[in-house]
N, C-alpha and C positions, 0 to 999 in steps of 0.2 A: 582166599577166602579170608579176609584179616580177621581177629579175634573181634572188631568192634561191629564185623559185617555178620557173623555170626548171631553176637547178645540181641542186634538189631533184627535178626529174621528170627530170634527164637521169641523174643516180645512180638514180633510179628502173627506167628502161627500161633499164639497164647488169643490176641484179640483174633482172630480167623475162627479159632474154637468157639471163645464168647460170640463171635456172628452165629454161625452154625449152630450152636447148641438156642440161642436165643430165638434165631428161627425155626426151627422144631418147639417149643415153649409155644411161639405163636400160634402154629398150625394147629394147638391143642383148644384154643378159644374159641368159644360157640359165641355167635353175634350177639346172642343176648345179653352176654357177661360182659361187653365193653363197658357199661356203666358201674360195674361192680366198685364200691368204694370201702375199703375195712375199715375206715373211719371218717369220721367229716374232715377232720383235719390233715388226710392222707390223698395220693392225686385218685381217679378213678383209673382202673383198666386201660382204658385206652389211652390215657394221657399219659399213664406209665410206659407204657408200650410204644409209644409217641417220641418222649423222651429217651427211652434205648435206641428207639432206631435212628433217632435223629444225633447221638452222641458220636460216633464216628467224625460225621460232617460237620457238625457243630464244633466239637473241637479243633477240626482242622482249621476251619475258618476264624474262632480264637488264634489259635497258634500262631497265623498267619496274619495276625495282628490286624483281621478286620473291626470296625467301629462296634460298640454296642446296637446302634440301629441297622446294622447291615446284618448282624447275627441274628434279630429280632425279625429283622425280614425274612430271612432265609427260612426261620423258624415258620414267622406264616404262611411261605408259598410250599411249605412240603407240611400240608395237615391231611397226611393220611390216614384213612378210616376202617383198613382192610388188613386183615395179616399178610396178605400177597403183597399190598404194598409198603408195607412197613418192612417188609422180610426183602423187598427188591432194595427201600432205599436204605437200607440197613447195609445193607451188601455194595450198594454203590458208594457208599462212605466208607467200607474198610477199603475197596479198592484204590480209593483216593489219598487216604491215609498211606497207606505201601506205596502207591506210586510217590508222592511226596517225600516219604521216610527214604525209600531207595534211591531215591533220584538227588540227596545232599549228601556233599563229600562228608568222608572221615570226622572231617576237620569241624565241618558245620554240626553234623549230628550231635558229636560231642561237647561243642563250643559255642555254638551261633546259640543267642538267646532271644525270645522274644518275650514282650510283655501284655497280658491279657487287660483289655478294657477295667476290668474288674480289681487290678490288683496295681500295688506301687511296687511289684520289684519282677524280674524276667527270670524265664526258665530256659534251659537246654532244650533244647529241641529232643535229645534224648528223655530226659524227665517228662516231656510233654508224651511221647510214646507210653510210658510206662504210667503216664495220669490217664491217660483214653483207655488203657486196657483195664487198671484197676475201677475206673468209674463205670464202665461196660460190665464188668462182672459185680458190681454194688449191685447195679440197680436188674441184671440178671437174678440176684437170690432174691430182690425183692417180687420179679416176676414171679417168680418159684412158688414162693411166699403164696402170692392170693392165689395160683393156681391149686394149691395145697389148700387153703380154704375154701376155693369152690368147688373140690369135692375131686378133682381130675387126681387121677393115679400115676402122680411125677414122684420120682427116686432120683437118688442119684447118679445111676446110669443115663439120666436125661442131660447131665450137666460134663460127659465127654464125649 
């Protein structure tokens, strides 16, 4: 196994951890809590959870240079409402990212660049993988804080 494959697999393992621990956090949400919004200018708990669950799949669509309209259409068709549906969606997205990344040659993983519809520059597929992982962990931290604010007994052990 090449060093590049080892590093790719490390990043995929981190993404898998982010998905698994997010699913555990989703399972703590009570149905009446989905409308919780810490402040008027912030997402509701459901909006945040949906955004987080969609993150792997949406990033994959963007790195594959789907148009803004195609990405928004995908978001609208995956308008899930329950912790179980969101967990399944996020896991499906993870597997699609994993399959895509493992299907790339070393050359493509390191050097193939794609440009999202919202930027004037392209990034390598390896950088996209890092972006997906950091985005998931960013929003997982927000979810953790929402649950804390709602009085759930979450702690650092819920993140590993």
